[in-house]
N, C-alpha and C positions, 0 to 999 in steps of 0.2 A: 719429358715424357719418355717411357720406355719403348723401344721399337726393335724388331729384328732387322739387322742391316747387312748387307753384303758389299763388298767394295771391288771384287773381281769374280769372273766366271770360275765355275768349278763344280765341286760337290757340295753337299750339305755342311760339310766342315767350314765352308765360307761364311756361314750364317753366324752372326754374333748378336747378342743381346745388348743393347747400348742405350744411354741417355742421349736423345736428340731434341732439337728444338719442336716445340709444339707448332704445326702448320698454322698459317694465317689464311684467312678465307678472303676470296674476291666477293664481288657484290652479288654474283649469282650462285654463290657456293653456302654449303653449310658445314659447320664443324660437327664431327661425329664422334662420340665417344664409343669407340668400338667394343662390341661384346663378343663377336665370334667372326671368324673368316674360315672359308673352306678352301682347300688347295685343288688346283686344277693341272692337266697337263701343261698348261701356259707357264703355271709357276715353275714347273721343273725344267721347261725349255729356256725361261728367262734366267734361271739359275745356272744352267750348265751350258747355255749358248748352243745347244743341240736341239733341233736342227740349226745350221749355221746362219740362216736368214734371220734370227734372233739379233744378230750383231747389225743389223740395219738401225737398231735402237741404240747402239753403242758398240763401235768397231772393236775396240780394245779393252774396254771396261763398260759395265752396265750403265745406262743412261738413269735408269730408276733403281735406287739403293735400297728400297723397301718394297718388297713382294705383296702379293695378297690384294686380288681384284674382286672377289665375291665376299661382301661384307654385310654385316647386320650390326645395329647398334642404335645409340639414342641421340638425337639432335641436341647439341650442346649450346651451339650459337648459329645465328644466320645473318646472312650478308643483305645489305640495305633493298637489293632488288628482288629477294626471295618472297614469294607470294603464296605458294601452296604447302609450305612447311612452317612448323613452329617449334620453339624449344620445348623439348620433352617427348616429341613425336619419336616413336620406334620406327626405323626405316631399315631398308635393305636395297642391295643393287649391286650391278657390274661395274667396277672401275677399271676396265681392262686397258683403257687408253691413258690412265693416269697412276694406277696401282697405288701403293702406300698403306694398304689395308693391315698389313702386319704390325700394328702400332696401336698405342693407346687411343690416338686420336688421328683422324684422317679429314681432310677438307676435300668435299666432292661437289661437282655442279647439282643443283636441284634438280634438273631434267633427267637424270639417270637413276633417280632414287624413287622407290615406292614406299608407302607406308605398309609396316608389317602388320599382318593381320594377327589378332588375338590368338587364333588356333595354332599358329606357328610359333616354335620357340626361336630363340635368336640362332641356335645352332641349325636348325632346318631351313631357316630362311636363308642363312649364309650358304647353305648347300645347294641352292636352287639355281641362281641366275645364269652361270656360264655353262654348266653341264646340261640342265634341262633344256636350255635354248638351243645349243648345239644338236642335240638329240632331237628335239622337235623339227629343227630345220633340215636335217639329215632324213628324217621321216617323211618330209614333205618336199624332197629335193626332186625337181623336174615335175613332180606330180605327188597328190597324196596317195597313201596306201589304199587299195581297195580290199574289202572284206574277202577273206579266204585266201589271200595271196600269200605265198611262202617267202619269209624274209629271213636272210642271215644277218647275224649281227657278230661282227669279229671284234674281239675286245669287250664282250658284252658285261663282264663282270665288275668294270670299273665305275667311275662316276656317271659319266655320260652314258655309258651302256646300260646301266641300271634304269635310268630313265627311259632309254630307246626300247628296252624289253616291254616295260609297262604300257607305254604309248602305242607301241605296235599291237600289243594284246588289246587295248582298248578300242582301237581301230578294226578288230576282227582278223589279224593276220595269224597265220601259222608261223611259229618263230623257231629257228634253229640258232642256239648262241654258242659262241666259241669263246674259250678262255682257258686259264689252267685248272687243274683238278680241284684245287681247294675252293673253286667258286661254282662248281657245277651245281651242287644243291641248291644254293642261293638262286641261280639263274632259274632252275625249275620253279622254285618257290615264287619268283616273281612273273612267271607265265610262259616260259620257254617250254614248248613241247619237245623239243630235242636239244641236247647238249653235247658238245664235243670238247674234248681235252686236245688242245692244238699240238701238245707234245707227243700225243699218240696216233693222231690222224690227220690228214690234209683234207680238208673239206672240199677242196678243188679237185681232188681225184677219186671222189665217192661217186661220181656220175649222177648226182642230183643237181637239178637246176633250180635256180631261185628267181622269183620275180624282182627282188631287189636285194644288194648286198650293201651293208653300211659297215665301212672299215675304220675303226678307231685305232688300229694298230700299224697298218701299212707296211707289213714285212712281206707280202706275196706279190708277185709281179701282177701288173694289170691284164697281162695276156692270160694268166692263170684264172685270173676272176673273170675274164670274158667268157672261158670255157665253162664256167659255172653258171653263167645267166640264160635265162629264157630269151627268146628271140627279141622280144620287147623289153628286157630286164634294164635295171638300173643299177648302177655301181656309184655309191657316193663315198668318196676318200675325205676323211676328217683329219687334218693334220698329216705329218710325216716329214721325212727328210726332203730336202730340194730335189735330189734325184727322184724319189718317189712322185713328188708334185709334178716335176716336168714331164715324167713318163706318163703320168695320168692325163695331164693337161694336152700333151700332143698325141699321145697314143690314143687317148679317149676320142679325140678329134677325128683321127685316122678310122677308128672303130665305127664312129658315127657315119662316116662317109660309105663304108661298105656294108652296113647293117642297120638294124633298128635299135640297136643297144645304145643306151646313153651312159656314159662313163665321165665323171667329172669330180670336181672338188668342192666341197662344202666350206665356204669360209665363214666363221663365227660372225654374226652381226648382231650387235646389242639392240635389244627390241623389248620396250616395255610392255607392248601387247602380247608378245609371246610368253613373258614371265607372268603376266596376269592370267593368261590362258592356263598354264601350269598350275598356279595357285588355285584356280577355280577347280580344277580336276582333283587336286589334293583335297580341297574343302568337301567335295561331294564323294569323297572316298573311292575314286577311281584309279588313283596312283598314289604312292607314298614316297617319302624321301627315305632313302637308304643311308644311314651313317654307321660306318664300320667303327671308327674309333675317333674319339676327342682327346686332344692333347692340350695341356696348359701351354702357355706362351712360352715359358722357359725350357719346354721340351720341343721347340720348333725343329731343331736339327732331326730329332727322333722322328717327327711326323713326316719330314721330307723323306728321310731314308726309308720310311715305310711305304710311301707312295711310289718312290723311285724303284723300290724293290718289286714292286708289281704285286704286293701283297693285299692291297686294299679291296674289300668287298663292298663296292658302293663309294661313299665320300669319306674324305678324311677332313676334320674341323679342329681349327685351334681356338681355344677359348682365351679370350684376352681379359 
């Protein structure tokens, strides 16, 4: 089968289209003919080994040679213990702990997969699992958003950010969205009442206080974020360098001791219930999947370069 393979950490230039062996399936797994894969920040991190904690999965070279965790496709074969899926079923899911989606076939455990609803294309289904779940978990960090609260989303124009804007809007929040100038119009269209070009303004210096800050970028000090939070405010960091994670972990603890502000890290947790909730909201028209561009498999390098360059408005999808 064809797959996008990389043997060492680095840039998108490390990615090569190669012929590799089709994966075998275990008793609890299904073999999926992949139709679409969406790219996430985690794909970039695993490719570049930045942040450096990625090397826990391979100190000097990557443990997983085929990236792609958010997949959608058709069941080609099933293991002997598989009960809920059949050959021919259209499925999607988050293979974050196994990877391998950027290939014509991938073998995945039955329990991490959902049947794809007919109203979603393969591309839309692949764009949902990790980004939407991270956004939902950040929205609910410590407590759910209350109607009328003012929420700031930093890095709101990307995959997870585009879901976060819509979810916060659905919950009745007033939203300030921060990203580069090319994404401001899209963020307004998704429901942001206020937009900020981070290259022109520093939201932590505007004198506005927020009930919650969701940070998908992690370029600003936790102490600056503290000054932009209301007394009972919440700061949720999603990803970032080891330095920023440690500063948030320990700094947030100290801030919590001296104030009512809660500052911490949202770790992505695979969750079929959360994915199902997102799908239901899409079905009833409360939110939608934002796909910026779809690339064919042989243009995977270009897809990664586009995402790494910060150009994507919403999700980037690779069609297999």
